[in-house]
N, C-alpha and C positions, 0 to 999 in steps of 0.2 A: 582379382578383387583389390580395391584400393585400401591400403593400410591406414588406420587412423593414426594421427601423430601421437607420439608418446607424451605422457603427462608428468612422469616422474623419472628421475635418474637415481637409481639405488646403487650406492657405492660402498664397497667393503673398505675396511681400514687397513689392517696389518698386511704387509707385503703387497698391497695394492696402491695405496697413496704414497708409499715410499719403497725403496728397493729392499729386497730380501737380504741384500749384502750387509745391511746394518745389523742383522742377527738378533732382532727383537724376539722373534718366535723361538729361536734357539734358547734364549734366556728363559722364556716361559717353560719350554719343554724340560730344561734342566731343573727348574724349580718344581715342576710336577713330579719328576722322579724323586726329588728330595721329600716332597710331601708324602708320597707313598712309603718311603723308607722311614722318615722321622715320625710321622703321625699315625701310620697304619701298620708299621712293623714289617713291611714287606722287604725282603732282602734285595740288595742291589742287583744280584744275579737274576732275580725273578721279575724285576720291574718291567722290562721290555715285553715279556710274554703277557704279564697281567694287563698292561696298558693296551696291548694289541687285541686281547680278547674283549676288554671293555669297549674299545672302539668298534670292534666287529659286531658286537651284540647291541650296543646302545648308541653308537654314533660318535660319542666323545668320551674321554676319560671321566670328566665331571659327571656327565649324565649317568654313566655306569656306576660311579661311586655313590651317587644319590640313590640309585635304585638298589644297589647291592650292599652298600655299607651305611646308608642313611647319614652320610656326612652333611655338615652344614655347608651349603654352597657358597655363602658369602665368606665364611672363614677360609675355605679353599681358594677362592678367587683373590682374596687379600694376600694369601701366602704366595701364590704363583705369579702375582704381579707386583711383588714388593721390590721394585726397582724404579729408578727415576728415568723416564724416557728422555728427559731433557739432557741427560748425559750421553745419549746415543744419537738422537735425531737433532736436526737443526731446522730453523725456519726455512720455508721454501717459497720465496716470492713468485717464482715462475708458476708453481702449482696454484697459488692463490689467484694470480692474474688469469690463468687459464680457466679455472672453475668459475671465476666471476664473469667471464665472457660467455659461458654456456647459459642460455636463458632458461633451460628447464629447471624446475624446483628440484633441489638435490637433498636426498636423505641418506644417512649413513645406516648400514645394516651390518652388524658385526657380532661374532661369537665371543668377543671380549666383554668384560664388565664395563659398566658405565664410567667408572673412574679412569680406567685405562683408555677407553675410547676418547673421552674428553681430553685427557692428558696428551694423547697423540695429536688430536686435531688442534689443540691449543699450541703445541710445540711447533707444528708445521705452519701455523698461522692461518688455518683454513676453517676454523670452527664456525665463523660467521657466514660461511658459504652454504651451510647446511640448515635446512628448515627443521629437521628433526634428527635425533640420533636414536636408533633402535639397537640397544646393546642387549646383552644376555638377560638382564633383569626384565627389560620390556618385552622380551620374547618368552617370558615365563620359564626361563632356563631350558627352553627347547631350541637346540642349535640348528643352524644350517648344516647339512643340506636337507633336513627333514621338511617336508611340505608344510607342516604345521607352523614352522617358523615364518615362512613366507606368507602363509594365510593370516597370521597375526598382523603383519605389516600392511598387507593389502586391505584388511578390514579397517584398520585405523586410518588409512589414507582414503578409504572409500574408493578404492581403485580396483580395476580388473588387471589380471596379469598382462594383457595386451597393452595396458597403459604405461608399462614400466620397462626400462632398460636396466639390466643388472651389469655392473662393472666389477669384476672379480678376478682373483688369481687362482681360485680353487676349482679344479675341474668338476668335482662332485657337486659343488654349489651351482655351478653353471649348468650342469646337466639337469638338475631339478628345476631350476628356473626356466630353462628352455622347454622342458616337458610340460610345465604349467602354462606356457604360452607367452612368457616374457621374451624380449629381445636381449641379446647377450653380447658383452665385450669382454674378452679374455686378456688380462694384463699378464702376459706370459713370461716376459723378461728372459727370453732366450729358450724357454721350454717349448715342447711341442704344443701345437694348438689343441685345445680341449675339444672333444667331440661335441659338447654343448655350446660351443662358441660360434656366433655368426661372424664376428670380426675379431681378429687377434692382433694385439699390439705389443711392442716390446717394453713400453714405459707408459705410465699414466699421462705423461705430457703429450702423448699422441692421441689423447681422447677426442679432442675436437675433430681431427681428421677421421677418426673411427666413426663418430656420430654422423658425419657427413656421408660416409660410405653406407651406413645403415639407411639413411634417408633415401639414398639413391637406389636401394634394392627394391 
């Protein structure tokens, strides 16, 4: 059966549009630990186990804290993203040029808050490449890999899963997207190819070639 051509390119932000070697997510993780200690009184020795259980039950630390501790999500997000990405990342003209050459409409879909997503896209110099940015607020604080997060984006775009290609570094997010019927590109950066990936690349700068391989399938 002939596949219909994709209509949208859904692109993750952190550790997808730039290398994980920059350590942005590690900064966020450290600040999440600080939040649990400073704001919730959890001891440093307990933080790892508490976060692990919250992620196991609810998908993310934030979602777990919203359900179990009734925390203010926006306060939490401000706390754990209270650093300047401009001190870590740099403009990426090669990324901007590559994205501009890809004719598909591009939308960003991220578990980060809007302010952080915009800051990253602005710093890399690629915000104008994206038609829309679906950050955690636009997802009603329901994160990937939950199917409801993808459903929110698909409904807003008036798109079916088969209309979309997801570009991601996270294997769980890729697995959900693939199960829904999206096509998938894994930005693995040396990691093993994710089970939900149709095409695996080492860097986002290989995306053009990856899309050509998808078209050839």
